[in-house]
N, C-alpha and C positions, 0 to 999 in steps of 0.2 A: 619239020625237024629243026630248021634254023630258028624258028620262033621258040621251040621248046628249049634249045640251048641258051637262047637269050634270056628266057625267063629263069632258067636254072642259075645262070651266072649272076643275074640281078639278085636272086634270093641269097646266094652265097655272099655277095657283097654286102647285103644288109646285115647278115649274121656277123660278118667280120666287123662292120662298123659298130654294131651293138656291143660286141665283145670288147672292142677297143675302148669304147666309152665307159663300159663297166669297169675295165681295168683302171682307167684313169680316175673315175669317180670313187672307186673303192680303194685307191692307193692310201696307205697310212697318212694321217694328217701331217706328219713331219715332211713327207715327200711332196705333198700338195703345197705346203708353205714354201718349200724350196723352189717349186715351179713359179709361184707368185713372185718370189724374190728375184728370180732370174728375169722374169718378164718385166719387173719394175727396175731392173738394174740400170738401163740407160737414163731413166729419170733421176734415180738416186745419185748416179755419177755426176749429173749436172749440179745437184744440190750439195752433196757431201764433198768436203775437201780432202778427206782421207779415205778414198775408196779402197776396197780390198780386192785383189786379183781373184778370178774364178779358179776353183781348185778341181782336180779330178774327182769323180764320184767314188763312193765306197765300193768295196768288192761286191757286197750283196746287191747294191743298186745296179752296178754294172752288169752283173749276171742277169738280173731281171730285165734290164733294158735290152741286152743282147738276145734274150729268149723271145721277147716280144718282137724284136726286129726280124728274127728268123721266121717266126710264125707269120708275120705280115708278108715277108718275101715269098714264103711257100704258097700262101693263098693267092698272092698276086700272080705268081707263075702259073698256077692252076686255072686262074680266071682272068685271062688277058682282057676280057671285055669290060671289066669293072671301070666305073667312071673315075676320072682323076680326082674329083672333089670328094669322093667317098673316103679316101685315106685321111683327109683332114679331120674326119670325125674322131680319129684316134691319134692325136699328135704324139710324137716321141717324148718320153719323160726326160726332163732336164736333170742334169747332174746336181746333186745337193752338195754343199760344202762339207768337208770332212769334219769329224768331231774335233773340237778344240782340245788342245793339250794343256795340262797345267803348266803355268809359267812361274816357276818358283824363284827365278832370278829377280823378279820384280820386288821381292821382299827380302830385306836384310835386317839384322838386329839393329834396334834403335830407331826404326821407322824412317830410314832414309831411302828414297827412291833413286835408282841409278839413272844416269843420263840416257835418254832415248837413243837407240842405235840408228845410224843413217841408212842401214840396209836391213831388209827383212825377207824372209823366205816366202815364196809364193803361197798364198792361201792362209797365211797366218795373220791374226789381228795385230796391227802395229802396236808397239809398246806405247804406253801413255806419254804424251808430250809433256815436258816439264811445264808446270803452271796450269795444266788442264784441270777443269773443275772437278772436284772430288766425286760428284755424282756420276759424271761420264766415266771417270777412271774406275769408280767402283763397279759400274756395269761391265766395263771391259774385263776387269779381273774376274767378275762373277761368271761371264761367258767363258773365260779361259779355264776356270776351275770346274765347270759343269762336266759331269761324266756321262757321256752318251753310251747307252748300252750297245754291245756288239750284236745282240740278238734282236732281230726285227720281226714284226708280225708277217705272216705270209702275204703274198701279193693280193689275195682276194679276201683278206680279213676285213671285218666291219670297221668303220671309223672308230679310232681310239680317242680317249679323253686327252686333254692337254698334257704334253710331255713334261718331264721333270724340269728340263732347262727352261721351257716357256713358263712354267709355274713359278720358278724362282725369279725369273726376270720380271714377270707380272707383279710378284710380291714386292720386288725392289722398287718398281715404278710407283706402286701405291704407297710404299713407306716413305718415299721422297717427295710426295706431293706437299707443297707448302702448307704449314700448320698441321700436317698429319705425321711428319717425321719426328716431331718433338713429343716426348711423353708429356702428360699433363698432371699437375698436382702432386708430384713426387719430390718436390724440393724440400730440403731440410734447413730450418732457420734457427739461428742462435738469437733468442730473444727471451724476454721475461714479462710478466704482467706489469702494467703501468705502475709507476710510483704513486703511492697514496699520499695524502696530506698528513703531515706530522705536527704535533703540538710543540711549538718552540720551547715552552717551559719544560716539557718532559724530555725532548730529544733536541737540544739546541744546535747540534753539530751535524753537518752533512759532508761526507767525504767520498770522492770518486776519482777515478783515473781518467785523464783526458782521452778523447777519441778523435782521430782525424780520418777515420775510414769514411768512404763514400759509397760503398757497395750497395747499400740499401736504396739510395736515391736512384742509381742507375737501374736497379732491378725494378723498382716501382715504375720508372719511366718506360722500361721495356714492356711491362704488362699493360700500362695504359695506352701505349702505342698500338697494342693489339686489341684495344677496346675491352680490356678485362680489368676489373678492379683487383689490385694485388691483395693477397691474403694478409690479414692484420699482422701476423707474426713476422712478415717480411719487412714491416715498416719500423725502422729504428729512427725515432724522431731526431736524435742528435746528428745522425748521418745525413739526414735531409738538410738540416740547418747548416752543417759544416761543408756541404757541397759547394757553397758559394763563397767567394773571397769577399772580405769586408775591409773597409778602409780605416782600420784602427791605427792609432799612433804607434809607430815602430820604435823599438829600443835603439839606443845610440851605438852599441857595440856588441860584439859576440861574447864579451866577458860577462855581460848581463843580458842574456838573449831574449828575455821576455819582459813585457810590460802589460799590466792589467788595465783594461778599460771598463769602467762600470757605469751603469745608468739605472735609474728607477723611474717608472712611468705607469700610467693606468693600464689595467688589463682590458683589452677591447672586447673580450667575450664574457667577462664576468664583472658586473658593476660592483664597485666597492673593493675589488681586489687589485693588486698591483703586480707588475713584473719587474724582476731584477735581472739585468743583463750583465754577465761577466764575460768580457772578451779578451783574448790573448793574441798578441801579435809577435811572431818569432822574427829574430834577426835574419835578414836576407844575405846569404853569402855572395860575395862577388865571384864571378866566373873564374877569375885568375887565382882566387884564394881557396877554391874548393878542393877537397882532397881527391886523390886518385880513386878510381873505382875498380874493384875486382869483383866482377859479376859472373854468376853462373845461371844461365837460363835452364830451368827444369821444366820440360814441355811434355804434357800428356799427349801421346799420339795413339791412344787406344781407339777402338772402333767407335765409341760414343762421341769422339771428337770430330767425326767426318763432316757433319753439316757445315754449311757456309758460315754460320754465326759462331763457329767454334774454332777449329784449328786454322782454317784460312784467315779468320779475323785475328787470331793470335799471331800468325806469321806477319801480317801487315803491321800489327802493333809493335812487335819486337823490332821489326825493320826500322820503324820510325824512331824507336828509342836509340838504336845504334847510331843514327845520324846526329843525335844530341851529345854523344860522348866525345871525349878528347882522344887524340892518338895514343897517349900514354896509358889510357884505361885498357883493361883486359876483359875478354869475354870467353866463356866456355859454354858448351851446350850439351845437356844430358837429356835423353828422351826415355820414356818408359811406356811399354805396351807389351804385356806378357813378359818380356825381358827388358831390363834397363840397359842402356848403352851410351857410351860417350860419342856423340856425333861430332863434337869439335873440342879438341884440347884447348887449354887456355891460350888465347890468341890476342895479340895487340890489335886495338881498334884501327891502327894504321893499315892493317890488312882488311879493310872494310869489305872489299869485294868478296873475299873468301868467307867472311862471316855471313854476309847476305846470301851468298849462294847456298850455304849449308841450311840456312833457315828456309830458303825457297824449296829445297828438295824434301822437306818433311812431309810425310803423309800419314794418315790415320789407319790403323788396323790393330786387331788383337784385343786382349783383355788388359786389365790395368794393374800393374805392380808398382803402385805409388810409393810404398815404403822403401822398396829397393832403390827406386830412382832418387829418393831423397838422400839416401846414404851415399850414393855415388856423387850427387851434386855437392854435398858438404865435403866429401873427400877431395874433390877438385878445388873447392874454395880454400880448404886448409892447405892443400899442396901449393897453392899460389898466394898464400896469405900475405897481405900487405899491412904491416904494423902501423904505417902512417896513413893508410887510406881507409876506404869503406869496403867491407867485405860482405857481400849480400847474395843470397840465393833468391831468384825470382821464379816462383812456381806459377805456371799457367795451366789451368785445368778447369773442367766442369765439376770437379770435386767428387767424381764417381770412383772412389778408391774401393775396388772390389776384389783385389788379390793382395796377399801379403799381410802386413800389420794393419788391421782394420780398427783396432781399439783406439779411439781418439786419445785416451789417457796415455797410452804407450807412445804414440806419435808426439803428443804434447811434451812428454818427458824428454824425448830425444831432441826436439827442437830447443827446449830450455837449456839442455846441456851444451848444445852448440852455441847458443846465445852467450853463455858464460865464456866461451872461447873467443868471442868477438865477431862471430858470423851470424848475421841477421837474416830474416826470412820475410819476404813480401809475397802476396798472393794476388794473381789476376784471375778472376773467375769469369767464365763464359757459359753460354748455353742457358736453357730454361727447361723446366719440366722435371728434371732430376738433378738440379743444381744443389750441391751440398754446401750451402752457406754456413751451416754450423761448423763444419770441419775447417773451412777456409778461415772463418773468424778465429777459431781456436788456435790454429797454427800461426796466423799473423800476429795475434795478440801476444802469444808466448815467444814469438821470434823477433820481437822488437821491429815489426814492420807494419805496413799498411795492407788492408784488404780492399781491393778495388774490383768493381764488376764492369767488364767491357761488353756493352751491348751494341755499340756502333763504332765505326771508324772515327767519328768525331769524339767519342768518349776516350778512345785510345789516344787521340791527339792531345786531349786535355790532360790526361793522367801522365803520359810518357813524354810529351813534348813541352806543353805550356807549363806543367808542374813537375818537370823532371827533377829539378833540384830538390824540391820539397819531398818528392817521392823517394829519392835515393839517399839524400844527405841529411842526416839528423843534426840539429844544433842543440838538442836537449833530450835526455832520456829519463825514463821513470818519472814523468811529470804528473804530479798529483795536486788536486785542488781540495781545500777544506774551507767551508763557510760556516762560521759560528753566528747564529741569529740572536738578536737581542730580544728577550721575552718582553721587555718594556715597550717595544714598538711593533713586534711581529708576534701575532697570536699563532699562526699556522704557516707552513710552507710546503712546497712540493717541488722537487727537482724534475724538470721536464726532460724525459729521455734518460739516457745513460744507465738504463736498467741492468745491462750486462757489465757495467764498469764500476759498480758500487764497491766501496772498500769499508772495512771496519775503522772506527775512529783511531784505534791504536796503530793502524797500518800507515797512517800519514807520516809519522816520524821514524818509521822502521825502514831503513835503506835496503833491507833485504827483500822487501816486497816489490814485486815488479809492477810497473805501470806503463802508460802510453808514452810514445815519443812524438816530438814535434820536429818537422823538417824545416829546411831553410825557407824563410819567408811565409810560413803557413800561418793561418789564423784559426783560432779555436773559439767557439761560442757556447756558452751555457746559459739557460734561462731558468729562473725560479719563479713560480707562481706563489705569491704570499697574500695572507690575509692580515692586514694591519690590526693592531689592537683596537677594538671597537667596531671592526668590520664584520661582514656577514660570515659567521663561523661555518666551517664545513664539518668539523668534528665536535661533538658535544662534550662538555666537561663531565668529569666523573662526579657522582653524587658525594663521594667521601674523599675526593681528592682535594688538593690545594686549589683555592679559588684564584681566578685570574685577577690581576690588579684592576682597580676601578678605572674605567676610561674617563678621560678628561680632556684638557687641552692638548693638542698635538705636542709630543715631546721633541726636543731638538737633538735627542740622542741618536746614535747610529742605528741603522737598520740591521747591519751585519758587518762582519769583519772577514775579509778574504785572505787566505794564506795559500801560497803556491810553493811547492817544493819541486826541484828538478836537479838533475846531474848533468854536467857537461859530458860530451860524448866519450871522453877518455878518463873520466873520473868515477870513482865509486862512492863519493861522499856528496850528499845532497846540499843544496843551497836554498835558503828560505827568503822569499820576498812577500811583503804584505801590503794590503790596500784596504782602507775603510770604505764602507758604503754608507754615506750619510746624506743629510738633506741637500748638501751642495750638489749631489749627483742626481737630484730628483727633478722631473719635469711634470708640471701640473696637468697638462693635456697630452693625450696620446699623439696628437698631430704635431706637438712640439718636441717629441722625442727624436733622438738622432735617426737619420734616414736608414742607416744600416740596422739599427735596433728594430725599427718598424718592419723592415723587410724580413728579418729573421723571425719576428713574431708571426707574420703571415705564413711563413713556411712551417713553423711549429704548429700553428692552428690547422693547417692542411694535413700534416702528419697525424695529429690527434684525431681529426675527423675520419681519416682512413682507418684508424685503429678502433673506431667505434664511437668517438665523440663523448666519452664518459665525462670529461671535465670541461668540455667546450659549450655545453648547453645547446641553445638554438643557433649558435654561430654556424653558418653554412658556407658553401663554396663561393657564393656570390660575395659574401663578406670578405673572404680571403682575397678574391679578385680585386675588390675595392681597395683594400689595404696595400696589396702587392703592387698594383698599378700606380698608386700614388707614391710608393717608396722605391720604384724600380731604379731610379737614379742613373748613374753612369754604368753602362752595360756593354763594354767593348766586345765581348765574346758572345753575347746573346743568351747567356745562361738564364738570366732573369726573365727575358721574353719567353724563352722556352718553358719556364716554370708556369707562366700564365697560361700557356697552351695546355699544359698537363692538368691544371685545375679545371679548365673547360672540358677536357677529355673525361675527367673523373665524373663530371655531372651526367654524362650519357653512357658511361661504361657499364657493362653487365658484370654479374658475379662470375667467378671462375667456372669454367666448364667442368663437368663431372669427370672423374677418372675414366679412361678408356678401359674396356674389359681386356 
């Protein structure tokens, strides 16, 4: 009898153990994950610095746990002979954390995150710490917003697929993998087909607006640093050339703020052709004499700005700019993301800590109401208008205007009207993959400002620290260049770059026609590729047209005549300065040309090759390296050395990746 009882007790114990294991194994996946999380908690507490307190179980889980406990107690009472280690086969189910509650207070109009609270309720995820990386912050907010269903599968239900919260978190992790979080190939560029050769006899005059933007160079660099060849449309040759400072002779005073520097020398990529370099150096304002600044930072805080190379980089960039301003300057901050809001009313730079704290609290979320943000920014600039100073809106965005006024012509008209009031606009572009360069260029050009592209913190330092005066303070506006070629010495010519800046011949003398601005101390360079009379023609003569003059001994006449028109910052009437391009400006060998002219030529050749090399023939990257290395000269900031590295990178870069589905 005792043996029979012992066998019966052992059998019941085995049944209980099997039932407990079945209950454990068939627990819904959410509860199994909770058990694993609790088991790993001691390890995580040693690694994580912001551990979360354990929370009571949900009502449903508590009832299930109590039911199982009662069942085990009942069986143990009925079978006292069960082995102690048999109970271990069915361990008690650990409590899972409660469903997270939405945390609406973390979002306020204008994209400002509140300061983190020093206390938190048990079981709640702590508020993001100020300065926390956007990825971590984004995951925290995602976890808080996730809605866990109150109905759970029965205890013995089969294993379920991944829950909604886990699917969302998994999607977030995959979207933020480096190089996967950025879209590919959706950038929009403002460019035009390369300029063609023109016959000097038929079209002797070339007119264009100067351009001091550098966005194209920074974008090209960003692509090459990813081992990707930039799309040809993104390469604006003049912006690559003008990225670098050149040691041109400077004007003596601000009353005549420009001086033209010209040179003629052989074209290294086309035997028999020559290059004409026209360089302009602007007068450099002294720090004590520069006007006051009334600036409004208009910052895109939409969801697309969340990656580290967007809003976090913008915040660092603007913080550096603040350090360059004077106490009497004023700053306001407007953000836009779904709704536009004033994050900071016009504030004196003497309250630098307040301004920097506001910038630091910005975070990305929502859609993009760019047009409304622009209205508010201009309203603040007008409210604080300084008649004796510089009034400027600085827009920082990835250019993804997807809510509000999306028609570029309407935005262009609005910016133009504000320009007439004396409020200018500059654009700082960030991001890649869906960067709207076309809109950034349009707004900056019509707002009398520069368009820069910030791809690294070093680029931010260059644009907003080293070149802060030239970026913010113009010494001349509506600057136009007109070059008239002499058909007796020049058969054909081609302007290298400036395709989006071409003007009609009659626009040159029309002061109502808008053109580019030059900032304090800036340099501007333009190159013409010319075919001298008697040289290798690119365009054939017409059968029934006028014949070209017979070639003979080289003429001592001028190659061309340069005219520059500009307005002083507070004037509506243009001033004309002229410079002849004659034999006195010519150098017989390319190696004898000015060092800066040779380096600019290497940059122009590099840009032309990236655009397809239509006019550069067999000239390749190695030829660019040879010329640039010999003409690097004084390079205090390392810009020219960096250029050499980019040329080397282009030799091995691959074509752009295809669009992701």
